[in-house]
PASEBA-1860 file (N, C-alpha, C; in nm, 3 decimals):
! residues 272
1> MSGGPGAD> 11.779/14.226/8.220/11.669/14.297/8.237/11.647/14.411/8.117 ~ 11.567/14.428/8.071/11.546/14.547/7.944/11.491/14.638/8.041 ~ 11.596/14.755/7.963/11.551/14.921/8.060/11.458/15.023/7.949 ~ 11.573/15.137/7.947/11.551/15.258/7.892/11.575/15.263/7.769 ~ 11.621/15.379/7.689/11.660/15.430/7.572/11.801/15.400/7.552 ~ 11.894/15.390/7.665/12.049/15.453/7.630/12.095/15.542/7.591 ~ 12.212/15.559/7.653/12.319/15.657/7.667/12.279/15.753/7.531 ~ 12.271/15.686/7.387/12.294/15.812/7.300/12.122/15.845/7.243
9> DPRTPIVV> 12.034/15.784/7.305/11.900/15.872/7.295/11.872/16.012/7.330 ~ 11.796/16.120/7.275/11.823/16.238/7.288/11.761/16.237/7.466 ~ 11.627/16.180/7.471/11.598/16.162/7.573/11.626/16.137/7.723 ~ 11.775/16.086/7.736/11.876/16.071/7.786/11.902/16.164/7.890 ~ 11.844/16.198/7.977/11.920/16.275/8.090/12.095/16.307/8.080 ~ 12.111/16.420/8.040/12.272/16.490/8.070/12.294/16.494/8.209 ~ 12.438/16.536/8.265/12.418/16.582/8.415/12.543/16.688/8.406 ~ 12.466/16.779/8.507/12.524/16.888/8.528/12.562/16.899/8.663
17> VIDAETPG> 12.702/16.967/8.724/12.790/16.979/8.794/12.820/17.112/8.819 ~ 12.794/17.188/8.890/12.788/17.346/8.972/12.891/17.378/8.998 ~ 13.008/17.408/8.995/13.115/17.454/9.097/13.114/17.380/9.236 ~ 13.188/17.247/9.152/13.215/17.151/9.236/13.356/17.197/9.334 ~ 13.351/17.174/9.474/13.494/17.244/9.548/13.574/17.116/9.509 ~ 13.587/16.965/9.483/13.663/16.880/9.472/13.668/16.811/9.356 ~ 13.790/16.797/9.290/13.777/16.721/9.161/13.723/16.557/9.213 ~ 13.754/16.525/9.309/13.716/16.343/9.337/13.570/16.344/9.343
25> NIGTIARA> 13.464/16.458/9.354/13.358/16.427/9.338/13.282/16.445/9.201 ~ 13.362/16.473/9.156/13.338/16.477/8.984/13.390/16.380/8.917 ~ 13.477/16.292/8.983/13.516/16.146/8.926/13.417/16.033/8.995 ~ 13.376/16.041/9.133/13.294/15.992/9.192/13.137/16.017/9.070 ~ 13.066/16.129/9.039/12.961/16.114/9.005/12.998/16.077/8.845 ~ 13.090/16.051/8.744/13.092/16.031/8.610/13.128/15.815/8.679 ~ 13.154/15.806/8.741/13.185/15.663/8.779/13.013/15.613/8.792 ~ 12.954/15.678/8.829/12.798/15.657/8.878/12.728/15.680/8.728
33> MKNFGLSD> 12.757/15.764/8.672/12.697/15.746/8.564/12.704/15.635/8.454 ~ 12.857/15.615/8.443/12.902/15.516/8.366/12.807/15.388/8.394 ~ 12.808/15.363/8.516/12.726/15.289/8.612/12.560/15.275/8.549 ~ 12.567/15.361/8.546/12.405/15.390/8.506/12.333/15.372/8.335 ~ 12.447/15.421/8.228/12.403/15.428/8.135/12.392/15.543/8.088 ~ 12.489/15.649/8.122/12.481/15.806/8.125/12.619/15.848/8.049 ~ 12.652/15.941/7.973/12.757/15.971/7.967/12.810/16.113/7.920 ~ 12.694/16.165/7.943/12.677/16.321/7.865/12.738/16.412/8.021
41> LRLVDPPE> 12.839/16.456/8.061/12.872/16.496/8.179/12.910/16.658/8.133 ~ 12.873/16.760/8.182/12.843/16.875/8.184/12.933/16.979/8.294 ~ 12.983/17.072/8.301/13.095/17.107/8.422/13.054/17.270/8.418 ~ 13.012/17.329/8.507/13.007/17.457/8.540/13.102/17.505/8.628 ~ 13.214/17.581/8.629/13.319/17.623/8.662/13.400/17.526/8.717 ~ 13.418/17.421/8.655/13.505/17.343/8.808/13.633/17.333/8.798 ~ 13.680/17.258/8.888/13.817/17.284/8.950/13.903/17.170/8.834 ~ 14.038/17.233/8.853/14.098/17.155/8.771/14.098/17.030/8.745
49> LDPDGEAY> 14.101/16.905/8.622/14.072/16.790/8.636/14.195/16.681/8.589 ~ 14.286/16.702/8.689/14.447/16.665/8.664/14.390/16.536/8.638 ~ 14.472/16.471/8.493/14.459/16.341/8.482/14.521/16.203/8.546 ~ 14.651/16.279/8.625/14.683/16.201/8.734/14.641/16.205/8.886 ~ 14.511/16.294/8.897/14.508/16.345/9.040/14.352/16.269/9.084 ~ 14.258/16.317/9.158/14.202/16.202/9.253/14.069/16.211/9.169 ~ 14.020/16.313/9.025/13.903/16.293/8.999/13.944/16.156/8.899 ~ 14.027/16.119/8.835/14.009/16.029/8.712/14.071/15.898/8.822
57> GFAGHARE> 14.114/15.911/8.987/14.135/15.857/9.020/13.999/15.722/9.088 ~ 13.916/15.830/9.106/13.781/15.818/9.161/13.679/15.757/9.069 ~ 13.694/15.794/8.918/13.616/15.775/8.846/13.631/15.630/8.815 ~ 13.698/15.525/8.835/13.694/15.379/8.779/13.724/15.395/8.612 ~ 13.636/15.302/8.558/13.608/15.303/8.389/13.565/15.444/8.307 ~ 13.516/15.538/8.399/13.476/15.649/8.348/13.575/15.722/8.310 ~ 13.706/15.669/8.349/13.814/15.790/8.345/13.821/15.765/8.183 ~ 13.771/15.652/8.108/13.832/15.632/7.958/13.710/15.700/7.862
65> DVLPDATE> 13.576/15.726/7.916/13.506/15.846/7.815/13.427/15.928/7.875 ~ 13.367/15.919/7.942/13.248/15.995/8.075/13.366/16.081/8.111 ~ 13.450/16.093/8.185/13.558/16.219/8.246/13.574/16.282/8.145 ~ 13.705/16.206/8.034/13.741/16.335/7.941/13.723/16.392/7.861 ~ 13.570/16.299/7.816/13.458/16.415/7.734/13.395/16.504/7.811 ~ 13.393/16.503/7.918/13.305/16.596/7.988/13.335/16.749/7.936 ~ 13.231/16.836/7.911/13.268/16.963/7.873/13.217/17.113/7.969 ~ 13.277/17.170/7.949/13.229/17.308/8.035/13.100/17.386/7.966
73> TTLDEVVA> 13.022/17.416/8.074/12.961/17.545/8.019/12.899/17.627/8.110 ~ 12.742/17.678/8.068/12.699/17.747/8.192/12.581/17.718/8.240 ~ 12.526/17.757/8.357/12.416/17.767/8.367/12.281/17.800/8.297 ~ 12.282/17.972/8.268/12.211/17.996/8.133/12.259/17.883/7.999 ~ 12.309/17.825/7.959/12.311/17.745/7.877/12.204/17.631/7.888 ~ 12.282/17.588/8.009/12.176/17.481/8.010/12.060/17.504/8.056 ~ 11.998/17.561/8.151/11.864/17.667/8.109/11.763/17.687/7.982 ~ 11.816/17.751/7.926/11.844/17.763/7.763/11.778/17.614/7.688
81> DFFTVGCT> 11.847/17.526/7.743/11.860/17.386/7.594/11.795/17.260/7.670 ~ 11.769/17.270/7.778/11.714/17.121/7.867/11.663/17.160/7.952 ~ 11.545/17.039/7.973/11.423/17.051/8.117/11.528/17.011/8.190 ~ 11.556/17.146/8.331/11.631/17.135/8.442/11.525/17.053/8.502 ~ 11.656/17.007/8.600/11.623/16.915/8.747/11.728/16.937/8.839 ~ 11.697/17.027/8.956/11.793/17.069/9.036/11.742/16.970/9.133 ~ 11.901/16.940/9.235/11.898/16.833/9.346/11.927/16.918/9.432 ~ 11.824/16.897/9.551/11.889/16.943/9.701/11.832/16.863/9.843
89> AITGEDAR> 11.893/16.889/9.934/11.876/16.820/10.010/11.731/16.889/10.105 ~ 11.756/17.015/10.072/11.674/17.110/10.196/11.532/17.170/10.061 ~ 11.402/17.196/10.085/11.357/17.247/9.983/11.296/17.370/9.984 ~ 11.278/17.366/10.134/11.208/17.521/10.167/11.101/17.492/10.214 ~ 11.036/17.385/10.158/10.906/17.359/10.189/10.770/17.423/10.297 ~ 10.756/17.459/10.349/10.614/17.551/10.439/10.541/17.622/10.399 ~ 10.479/17.681/10.522/10.352/17.798/10.469/10.414/17.937/10.450 ~ 10.498/17.977/10.470/10.574/18.054/10.441/10.720/18.078/10.336
97> RHVRYPFV> 10.828/17.982/10.366/10.892/17.948/10.215/10.862/17.866/10.134 ~ 10.862/17.884/10.022/10.857/17.753/9.931/10.943/17.841/9.808 ~ 11.045/17.861/9.834/11.144/17.887/9.711/11.122/17.755/9.587 ~ 11.096/17.627/9.625/11.073/17.551/9.513/10.987/17.456/9.592 ~ 10.882/17.430/9.511/10.762/17.404/9.542/10.664/17.354/9.439 ~ 10.602/17.204/9.460/10.625/17.114/9.523/10.793/17.051/9.479 ~ 10.830/16.948/9.555/10.938/16.886/9.481/10.905/16.718/9.465 ~ 11.009/16.702/9.410/10.912/16.531/9.357/11.121/16.443/9.387
105> TPADLADE> 11.033/16.324/9.457/11.167/16.240/9.475/11.214/16.160/9.394 ~ 11.336/16.099/9.344/11.329/16.041/9.303/11.321/15.905/9.202 ~ 11.225/15.843/9.288/11.139/15.757/9.252/11.047/15.782/9.152 ~ 10.989/15.869/9.193/10.883/15.980/9.160/10.949/16.007/8.969 ~ 11.077/16.042/8.999/11.117/16.153/8.903/11.096/16.054/8.726 ~ 11.100/15.943/8.783/11.145/15.870/8.593/11.001/15.865/8.546 ~ 10.902/15.843/8.614/10.788/15.855/8.550/10.744/16.009/8.514 ~ 10.771/16.097/8.575/10.748/16.240/8.520/10.801/16.253/8.396
113> LREVAARP> 10.961/16.243/8.416/11.057/16.227/8.254/10.984/16.171/8.126 ~ 10.954/16.083/8.167/10.885/15.987/8.052/10.807/16.044/7.961 ~ 10.745/16.200/8.058/10.592/16.257/7.997/10.672/16.406/7.916 ~ 10.809/16.414/7.910/10.896/16.553/7.877/10.892/16.528/7.788 ~ 10.911/16.626/7.690/10.965/16.608/7.546/11.076/16.620/7.534 ~ 11.146/16.776/7.569/11.294/16.799/7.609/11.364/16.713/7.683 ~ 11.537/16.743/7.613/11.558/16.603/7.699/11.656/16.701/7.859 ~ 11.626/16.622/7.952/11.600/16.613/8.086/11.784/16.638/8.068
121> ALVFGREG> 11.811/16.759/8.177/11.948/16.816/8.285/11.930/16.795/8.447 ~ 11.995/16.705/8.508/12.053/16.661/8.616/12.131/16.738/8.667 ~ 12.082/16.834/8.775/12.176/17.003/8.813/12.178/16.918/8.900 ~ 12.318/16.912/8.992/12.393/16.922/9.104/12.479/17.033/9.115 ~ 12.426/17.078/9.284/12.541/17.238/9.299/12.696/17.170/9.393 ~ 12.711/17.244/9.464/12.846/17.249/9.571/12.814/17.157/9.638 ~ 12.930/17.089/9.710/12.922/17.014/9.828/12.894/17.032/9.925 ~ 12.933/17.200/9.977/12.925/17.252/10.108/12.748/17.294/10.080
129> TGLSNVEL> 12.731/17.404/9.995/12.602/17.482/10.003/12.474/17.431/9.917 ~ 12.557/17.339/9.823/12.403/17.274/9.697/12.397/17.379/9.604 ~ 12.265/17.393/9.553/12.226/17.474/9.491/12.170/17.636/9.561 ~ 12.186/17.745/9.521/12.174/17.855/9.573/12.010/17.852/9.551 ~ 11.944/17.933/9.621/11.758/17.965/9.586/11.737/18.050/9.431 ~ 11.859/18.132/9.435/11.848/18.186/9.295/11.855/18.119/9.222 ~ 11.985/18.017/9.176/11.984/17.911/9.107/11.872/17.834/9.117 ~ 11.794/17.759/9.189/11.680/17.703/9.212/11.534/17.752/9.121
137> ERLDRVCS> 11.558/17.878/9.137/11.473/17.909/9.096/11.433/17.944/8.915 ~ 11.583/17.939/8.905/11.556/17.944/8.752/11.531/17.795/8.648 ~ 11.515/17.672/8.744/11.524/17.530/8.696/11.359/17.487/8.721 ~ 11.329/17.383/8.656/11.215/17.348/8.646/11.151/17.289/8.676 ~ 11.233/17.213/8.774/11.189/17.105/8.873/11.312/17.095/8.990 ~ 11.241/17.044/9.081/11.330/17.030/9.186/11.296/16.873/9.280 ~ 11.430/16.793/9.246/11.417/16.691/9.303/11.505/16.688/9.451 ~ 11.416/16.597/9.578/11.516/16.568/9.700/11.501/16.475/9.743
145> IPASDTYP> 11.585/16.391/9.810/11.650/16.251/9.833/11.569/16.260/10.015 ~ 11.402/16.204/10.043/11.386/16.162/10.116/11.492/16.089/10.240 ~ 11.560/16.160/10.373/11.612/16.164/10.430/11.593/16.187/10.584 ~ 11.667/16.108/10.672/11.649/16.135/10.827/11.669/16.286/10.851 ~ 11.519/16.378/10.899/11.547/16.496/10.929/11.651/16.559/11.026 ~ 11.701/16.468/11.086/11.808/16.504/11.164/11.975/16.556/11.092 ~ 11.945/16.485/10.984/12.058/16.474/10.904/12.054/16.477/10.760 ~ 11.987/16.563/10.696/11.940/16.529/10.545/12.009/16.523/10.396
153> VLNLGQAA> 12.146/16.616/10.475/12.220/16.638/10.355/12.321/16.512/10.348 ~ 12.316/16.461/10.205/12.387/16.357/10.144/12.502/16.436/10.083 ~ 12.615/16.360/10.105/12.751/16.337/10.009/12.704/16.366/9.841 ~ 12.785/16.494/9.785/12.706/16.521/9.646/12.743/16.373/9.554 ~ 12.836/16.290/9.552/12.814/16.162/9.513/12.742/16.116/9.523 ~ 12.709/16.055/9.685/12.646/15.974/9.711/12.488/16.038/9.649 ~ 12.442/16.172/9.665/12.324/16.180/9.602/12.287/16.190/9.464 ~ 12.433/16.213/9.378/12.423/16.196/9.232/12.354/16.023/9.201
161> TILMYELR> 12.448/15.916/9.235/12.442/15.779/9.252/12.325/15.777/9.303 ~ 12.260/15.804/9.401/12.088/15.751/9.383/12.025/15.777/9.292 ~ 12.033/15.924/9.230/11.928/15.939/9.157/11.929/15.925/9.048 ~ 12.090/15.843/8.993/12.067/15.797/8.875/12.045/15.623/8.872 ~ 12.060/15.561/9.024/12.012/15.432/9.041/11.846/15.438/8.988 ~ 11.780/15.554/9.085/11.624/15.581/9.016/11.631/15.598/8.922 ~ 11.659/15.613/8.799/11.662/15.625/8.654/11.684/15.590/8.601 ~ 11.727/15.478/8.651/11.827/15.344/8.549/11.708/15.308/8.467
169> DLTVEATQ> 11.575/15.314/8.478/11.503/15.209/8.341/11.465/15.302/8.248 ~ 11.533/15.470/8.250/11.509/15.538/8.151/11.644/15.561/8.058 ~ 11.752/15.523/8.154/11.955/15.526/8.077/11.965/15.389/8.066 ~ 11.917/15.294/8.141/12.001/15.160/8.082/11.932/15.063/7.985 ~ 12.027/15.021/7.937/11.905/14.885/7.798/11.911/14.756/7.875 ~ 12.036/14.702/7.984/12.002/14.596/8.012/12.127/14.590/8.111 ~ 12.062/14.506/8.195/12.168/14.515/8.320/12.193/14.356/8.379 ~ 12.339/14.353/8.438/12.417/14.229/8.432/12.343/14.116/8.513
177> LPDPVRER> 12.207/14.172/8.583/12.116/14.053/8.623/12.016/14.040/8.532 ~ 11.952/13.903/8.590/11.839/13.817/8.511/11.712/13.899/8.521 ~ 11.595/13.895/8.414/11.523/13.962/8.408/11.445/13.888/8.593 ~ 11.374/13.986/8.633/11.334/13.961/8.747/11.190/13.892/8.751 ~ 11.147/13.891/8.686/10.982/13.836/8.590/10.981/13.678/8.636 ~ 10.950/13.622/8.707/10.922/13.468/8.735/10.773/13.418/8.650 ~ 10.805/13.303/8.644/10.661/13.258/8.588/10.654/13.129/8.730 ~ 10.488/13.160/8.739/10.466/13.051/8.817/10.446/12.935/8.749
185> AVEGEIER> 10.443/12.806/8.815/10.434/12.699/8.848/10.303/12.650/8.766 ~ 10.312/12.546/8.683/10.143/12.549/8.663/10.053/12.527/8.767 ~ 9.932/12.530/8.765/9.802/12.504/8.887/9.847/12.331/8.914 ~ 9.853/12.263/8.823/9.846/12.129/8.830/9.951/12.054/8.935 ~ 10.087/12.118/8.858/10.197/12.055/8.954/10.164/12.128/9.103 ~ 10.136/12.228/9.111/10.106/12.322/9.277/10.034/12.205/9.353 ~ 9.912/12.206/9.289/9.809/12.086/9.340/9.878/11.990/9.363 ~ 9.991/11.913/9.281/10.045/11.784/9.362/10.126/11.821/9.445
193> LYGYVDDL> 10.199/11.954/9.470/10.247/11.930/9.589/10.171/11.940/9.704 ~ 10.075/12.006/9.722/9.947/12.014/9.803/9.923/11.869/9.853 ~ 9.928/11.811/9.768/9.922/11.617/9.782/9.972/11.605/9.840 ~ 10.135/11.623/9.807/10.222/11.543/9.877/10.244/11.574/9.999 ~ 10.194/11.696/10.061/10.200/11.746/10.201/10.118/11.692/10.256 ~ 10.002/11.678/10.217/9.900/11.632/10.268/9.921/11.489/10.325 ~ 9.965/11.442/10.231/10.006/11.250/10.232/10.078/11.259/10.357 ~ 10.223/11.347/10.382/10.315/11.373/10.469/10.257/11.415/10.596
201> LAVSEHRN> 10.168/11.448/10.605/10.046/11.523/10.728/10.013/11.358/10.769 ~ 9.976/11.295/10.687/9.862/11.188/10.719/9.946/11.019/10.755 ~ 10.053/11.015/10.719/10.169/10.968/10.708/10.203/10.986/10.910 ~ 10.262/11.105/10.889/10.356/11.118/11.024/10.214/11.174/11.146 ~ 10.105/11.133/11.086/9.997/11.170/11.203/9.975/11.274/11.311 ~ 10.015/11.400/11.228/9.986/11.517/11.281/9.845/11.508/11.362 ~ 9.874/11.625/11.436/9.726/11.633/11.493/9.648/11.739/11.450 ~ 9.706/11.834/11.402/9.643/11.962/11.331/9.654/11.956/11.172
209> QDRVSRLV> 9.605/11.857/11.085/9.643/11.816/10.962/9.560/11.915/10.854 ~ 9.464/11.975/10.889/9.370/12.016/10.809/9.436/12.217/10.811 ~ 9.453/12.245/10.932/9.546/12.354/10.974/9.646/12.391/10.860 ~ 9.727/12.291/10.867/9.877/12.300/10.888/9.864/12.314/10.671 ~ 9.757/12.229/10.640/9.732/12.226/10.529/9.749/12.364/10.462 ~ 9.603/12.417/10.518/9.614/12.551/10.467/9.675/12.650/10.499 ~ 9.773/12.639/10.576/9.864/12.718/10.587/9.953/12.707/10.463 ~ 10.007/12.597/10.464/10.091/12.551/10.335/10.023/12.607/10.243
217> RRVVGRSH> 9.944/12.621/10.190/9.842/12.678/10.029/9.872/12.821/10.052 ~ 9.868/12.880/10.203/9.879/13.001/10.220/10.036/13.031/10.197 ~ 10.091/12.965/10.223/10.267/13.046/10.181/10.273/12.993/10.045 ~ 10.271/12.871/10.024/10.282/12.876/9.872/10.207/12.958/9.791 ~ 10.083/13.021/9.798/10.025/13.094/9.728/10.085/13.198/9.718 ~ 10.092/13.258/9.807/10.172/13.402/9.831/10.347/13.389/9.752 ~ 10.404/13.255/9.751/10.529/13.296/9.666/10.569/13.304/9.542 ~ 10.462/13.239/9.474/10.433/13.226/9.367/10.569/13.120/9.320
225> PTDREVHT> 10.583/13.029/9.317/10.735/12.906/9.302/10.739/12.920/9.171 ~ 10.801/12.856/9.142/10.841/12.853/8.971/10.846/12.711/8.958 ~ 10.798/12.639/8.876/10.821/12.544/8.780/10.934/12.453/8.843 ~ 11.043/12.488/8.841/11.181/12.426/8.924/11.167/12.411/9.047 ~ 11.123/12.466/9.115/11.124/12.502/9.272/10.999/12.392/9.346 ~ 10.889/12.394/9.239/10.769/12.276/9.242/10.832/12.173/9.259 ~ 10.942/12.144/9.112/10.956/12.023/9.091/11.029/11.962/9.195 ~ 11.163/12.022/9.269/11.214/12.037/9.340/11.160/11.981/9.507
233> LLGVFRRV> 11.020/12.025/9.519/10.995/12.019/9.624/10.930/11.862/9.635 ~ 10.869/11.867/9.515/10.767/11.701/9.451/10.901/11.600/9.508 ~ 11.021/11.624/9.475/11.115/11.479/9.455/11.124/11.505/9.581 ~ 11.167/11.574/9.716/11.192/11.598/9.856/11.075/11.518/9.876 ~ 10.960/11.580/9.887/10.842/11.493/9.950/10.814/11.368/9.940 ~ 10.808/11.331/9.800/10.791/11.194/9.741/10.892/11.121/9.800 ~ 11.038/11.122/9.847/11.142/11.036/9.877/11.098/11.040/10.037 ~ 11.072/11.156/10.095/11.019/11.154/10.257/10.875/11.052/10.275
241> NRQLEHRA> 10.821/11.042/10.195/10.654/10.988/10.213/10.692/10.846/10.198 ~ 10.741/10.829/10.090/10.806/10.674/10.105/10.897/10.592/10.211 ~ 10.996/10.711/10.302/11.079/10.659/10.383/10.933/10.621/10.478 ~ 10.864/10.741/10.519/10.775/10.684/10.643/10.673/10.592/10.610 ~ 10.658/10.562/10.511/10.524/10.428/10.479/10.627/10.334/10.482 ~ 10.744/10.331/10.428/10.805/10.184/10.461/10.857/10.130/10.584 ~ 10.873/10.282/10.648/10.932/10.257/10.836/10.787/10.214/10.908 ~ 10.629/10.265/10.798/10.530/10.230/10.931/10.517/10.064/10.875
249> KLLDRYDE> 10.502/10.033/10.789/10.466/9.924/10.716/10.595/9.791/10.836 ~ 10.700/9.845/10.847/10.822/9.764/10.907/10.781/9.770/11.068 ~ 10.684/9.876/11.115/10.642/9.885/11.246/10.552/9.820/11.276 ~ 10.420/9.841/11.149/10.299/9.692/11.150/10.324/9.552/11.148 ~ 10.454/9.552/11.067/10.452/9.415/11.134/10.552/9.372/11.203 ~ 10.636/9.432/11.304/10.733/9.402/11.414/10.610/9.399/11.534 ~ 10.478/9.505/11.530/10.396/9.481/11.607/10.353/9.335/11.595 ~ 10.278/9.279/11.484/10.204/9.163/11.451/10.302/9.060/11.516
257> TDHYLLDE> 10.424/9.026/11.497/10.497/8.966/11.569/10.555/8.986/11.683 ~ 10.510/9.091/11.782/10.538/9.061/11.929/10.411/9.037/11.982 ~ 10.340/9.057/11.888/10.169/8.998/11.899/10.138/8.865/11.942 ~ 10.216/8.770/11.824/10.272/8.634/11.809/10.346/8.592/11.948 ~ 10.438/8.635/11.914/10.516/8.644/12.055/10.449/8.617/12.162 ~ 10.398/8.724/12.220/10.320/8.702/12.332/10.233/8.633/12.369 ~ 10.115/8.589/12.236/10.054/8.495/12.264/10.141/8.355/12.303 ~ 10.239/8.338/12.201/10.302/8.222/12.236/10.348/8.186/12.378
265> EQPGHDDS> 10.357/8.278/12.442/10.397/8.293/12.594/10.320/8.290/12.690 ~ 10.187/8.279/12.669/10.092/8.312/12.749/10.104/8.145/12.831 ~ 10.082/8.116/12.953/10.046/8.043/13.044/9.963/7.890/12.969 ~ 9.994/7.785/12.989/9.887/7.670/12.935/9.923/7.680/12.799 ~ 9.980/7.733/12.693/9.937/7.753/12.580/10.057/7.583/12.485 ~ 9.996/7.513/12.419/10.024/7.398/12.375/9.991/7.357/12.243 ~ 10.151/7.286/12.209/10.092/7.300/12.062/10.064/7.148/11.998 ~ 10.064/7.062/12.131/10.034/6.927/12.072/9.871/6.894/12.010
END
């Protein structure tokens, strides 16, 4: 599956983590970056990242490049050089408090970033308090992940992973999964399939043949079957129909024999 420009493209976002409280979350974020094609990690007032500590332990293969290549920076530098997107669970959006209004969801942010000329920076705050209102006021955009209103606060690493996943079309050139776009089988083969279904209904003497035939057409029409799927079903129905037809012929022959024997057994029957 093809995707976005890749990690080396100047439009690919950088990731900024402000004042992280635990090294493990930085490692988790670095790993998510590796998963979704990001490589430029910048840290504001980070804790010490011991190569033998939890940051590297949580980073997976990102311990080889993303994490050791991370650089320290300041919020001033980030604001001056990038289109900044602050990530927060609470937006304060109401008639009285709208420090950051409106906000964008991760699913909508990808389309918006396509139109931005400057390089984006995804800015994450502290585990306990997130980004302060003073920090949010300095940023260009605020992104929030919709969650339960009874407990909307996500773990820092979880929130970063969700956001990067939603932006993957901007950052990943290809994934390990096949292209989800499927080609529908040609209509002539699908019509053959409908004919086989009708034959099955007829041979089985189903009581509601027309209704079931229409139902099958609706189901198949919605599913957009591939050529391989249709040919597999054609083979199945062909085999079933032949067996049912053969069985019907045998039953007819047995019926004729039974009638003949019954005639022979009638009283007064004389072959002389």
